[in-house]
C-alpha positions in Angstrom: -20.5 2.9 -12.4 -21.9 5.6 -14.7 -20.7 3.6 -17.8 -22.2 0.3 -16.5 -25.5 2.0 -15.8 -25.6 3.6 -19.2 -24.8 0.3 -20.9 -27.3 -1.6 -18.8 -30.1 0.9 -19.6 -29.5 0.6 -23.3 -29.2 -3.2 -23.4 -31.0 -4.7 -20.5 -34.4 -4.6 -18.9 -34.8 -2.5 -15.7 -35.1 -5.6 -13.5 -31.9 -7.1 -15.0 -30.1 -3.8 -14.7 -31.0 -3.6 -10.9 -29.9 -7.2 -10.4 -26.6 -6.4 -12.2 -25.9 -3.3 -10.1 -26.7 -5.1 -6.8 -24.3 -7.9 -7.8 -21.5 -5.4 -8.7 -22.0 -3.6 -5.3 -22.0 -6.9 -3.4 -18.9 -8.2 -5.2 -17.1 -4.9 -4.5 -17.9 -5.1 -0.8 -16.7 -8.7 -0.6 -13.5 -7.8 -2.5 -12.9 -4.8 -0.2 -13.5 -6.9 2.9 -11.2 -9.6 1.7 -8.4 -7.1 0.9 -8.1 -5.6 4.4 -4.3 -5.1 5.1 -2.7 -7.3 7.7 -0.9 -5.5 10.5 2.8 -6.4 11.0 3.9 -6.5 14.6 7.3 -7.2 16.1 10.4 -5.7 17.7 13.8 -4.9 16.4 16.6 -7.0 18.0 20.2 -6.0 18.5 21.9 -2.8 18.2 22.5 -0.7 15.0 25.5 -1.7 13.0 27.2 0.5 10.3 27.9 -1.8 7.3 29.2 0.9 4.9 31.2 4.0 5.5 31.7 6.0 2.3 34.9 7.6 3.5 36.5 4.2 4.3 34.7 1.6 2.1 34.1 3.3 -1.3 36.0 1.7 -4.1 35.9 4.8 -6.3 34.4 8.3 -6.0 31.1 7.3 -7.6 30.8 4.2 -5.2 28.0 5.7 -3.0 24.7 4.4 -1.8 22.1 6.2 -3.9 18.9 4.2 -3.3 17.3 2.6 -0.2 19.2 -0.5 1.0 17.7 -3.8 -0.1 18.8 -7.3 0.9 18.3 -10.9 -0.3 19.8 -14.3 0.5 21.1 -16.5 -2.4 21.0 -20.3 -2.5 24.4 -20.5 -0.9 23.1 -18.6 2.1 25.0 -15.4 1.3 23.3 -12.2 2.1 23.5 -9.5 -0.6 23.0 -6.0 0.6 22.6 -3.4 -2.1 22.1 0.4 -1.9 22.1 0.8 -5.6 23.8 3.2 -7.9 24.1 3.2 -11.7 27.4 1.4 -11.1 26.3 -1.1 -8.5 28.3 -2.9 -6.0 27.1 -5.0 -3.1 28.0 -5.9 0.4 28.2 -9.7 1.0 28.3 -11.9 4.1 26.5 -14.5 6.2 24.3 -12.0 8.0 23.1 -8.4 7.5 25.3 -7.4 10.5 28.4 -8.9 9.1 28.3 -8.0 5.3 31.5 -6.5 3.8 31.5 -4.1 0.8 32.8 -5.8 -2.3 34.6 -3.7 -5.0 33.5 -6.0 -7.9 30.9 -4.3 -10.1 27.7 -6.4 -9.9 25.9 -4.2 -12.5 27.0 -1.4 -14.7 24.6 0.7 -16.6 24.9 0.7 -20.4 24.8 4.5 -20.9 23.0 4.1 -24.2 22.7 7.6 -25.8 19.5 6.7 -27.6 16.6 7.6 -25.3 14.2 5.3 -27.3 16.2 2.3 -25.9 15.5 3.1 -22.3 18.9 2.0 -21.3 21.0 4.9 -20.1 21.6 5.0 -16.3 19.8 2.3 -14.3 19.6 1.7 -10.6 18.6 -1.9 -9.8 16.2 -2.1 -6.9 13.6 -4.4 -5.2 15.2 -7.7 -5.7 13.2 -11.0 -5.7 14.0 -14.7 -6.1 12.1 -17.9 -5.6 15.1 -20.2 -5.5 18.0 -17.9 -4.7 19.7 -18.7 -8.0 17.7 -16.6 -10.5 17.4 -13.1 -9.1 15.2 -10.4 -10.7 14.9 -6.8 -9.9 13.0 -3.7 -10.8 15.2 -1.0 -12.4 14.9 2.8 -12.1 16.2 4.3 -15.4 17.2 7.9 -15.9 18.2 9.4 -19.2 21.2 11.7 -18.7 21.1 13.6 -22.0 23.7 16.1 -20.8 26.2 13.3 -20.7 25.8 12.4 -24.4 27.4 14.5 -27.1 24.7 16.5 -29.0 21.7 15.3 -26.9 21.3 18.3 -24.6 
């Protein structure tokens, strides 16, 4: 607000400055009122179901859940449950309660030793799709310099 006031004082008349500030305040109030968060209500149904047991279901030592579990449904109706790691596998099935862990690697980090490429160890997370065919995700990338010869 200080910047707007300083700019208005140097370029505009006092009446126009006041009108501009009132308009900014009103628009801010309207924007704030329109952005009130909605409250989600509901109840969980059914009992808890273990869908992955590291001691029984891991495909290799590094096959561990290392990020919050996320799920999406593809265009075939298959549920993909992912608790990502930089070598990512997924659990697949018709429902969340019936998914089975799959040993096929769905995503493998590139382990690029150049930190400027931002492509070392990546955990895919927060999946989104409009049509269930093209899936996009945010990725969390870490640079593991100690794993690259001469970097750390």
